[in-house]
Phi, psi and omega in degrees: 000140177230114178229165180293139013197113163227130188241155173207166176288145182295135178283349181276111188256013182284354182091356179255134179294317182233130177259130187303319183297339180293341176298335184263004173292143182305314183299319181285326176298323178295321177294321178295319177299316179300318178297321179292335179285343186305307181296328180290322177293317178301313182296321181297318180291317180299321182274003179062031172270074193290327176295317177298321179298319180293322179294312179296318178298321177297319177297319179297316178297320179298316178296326180292324178289322187278332184296319177293322179298311181291327177300319178283314185296319184260010181054051183248033176286118184224164174300320180300317179297322179295336179269313185295315187300307179293328177297315180298317180298311182295320182296314185287323178292316179297319180297318180295317180298315179299317179297319178297318180296316180293335180264018176061039175289166177279003178300128183290131182297323183297330180294325177297320178299317179299314181297316182295315180300316179300314182294319179296316179301317182292318179297314179298317179296322178296318178297315179297316181298315181294321179298322184273329190232352186062027177254137175252127181293148174225185195292154166221173188295326182293318178294321178297318178295321178302309182296319181299311184287325176295316179297318179297318179298318181296319177299317180296322178295319178298318182291310186286332180277342188225280189300315184252022180301132178065010180278334182079002181289328178242125179304142184298335182274350186300311181302314182292323179297313179295322178299315180298323177297316178298319179292325176297316177296326178298316179294319178297319181295323178294317179298315179294321178299315181298318180296316179296322179298313179298319180297316181292322178294321177294318178297321181294322178293326184285342181288136178294138179283137179286139178289140179283000000 
């Protein structure tokens, strides 16, 4: 998983932001697969094929766990990975939330607004940061915790609203509690991201400009 924010200069010194061969790295292929699973997961929830949704969601979570592992294990940390991984995460989480809302889930609508605002702020800040410093943001612990708890909350909402409804196996308050934890981490990650962004911009200003 790669979420904001720990930053470094890109190790790719060829002058190109994205190298075509990096699309075929195992870590990046896993992110692409996760992105490709998004419409199928959305459709499964809308059509109330909840078992299929859980299977597809499980595959998505597995790819999210493995892409970071292979990126480290095979030394496949790339600019493409820093872009693909968070895009896949944001796309699949947003798709699941929208599907839950459209299917009259108990998932709170206001929480979706919070998630969307946070994601938009981070994307805009990342674009601004790269424009000013040529740095691409990468993951930190707060962002990882945000994604973990949001994903867990969504699974719980699917289970308690449908498959395990009225079973009593999962306490009724569990989904909302996990969601609130995820949203708390989301706010912390935005605050930490903002601080890191200001620090990097100050460092970039302090660096002497190379003579032409």
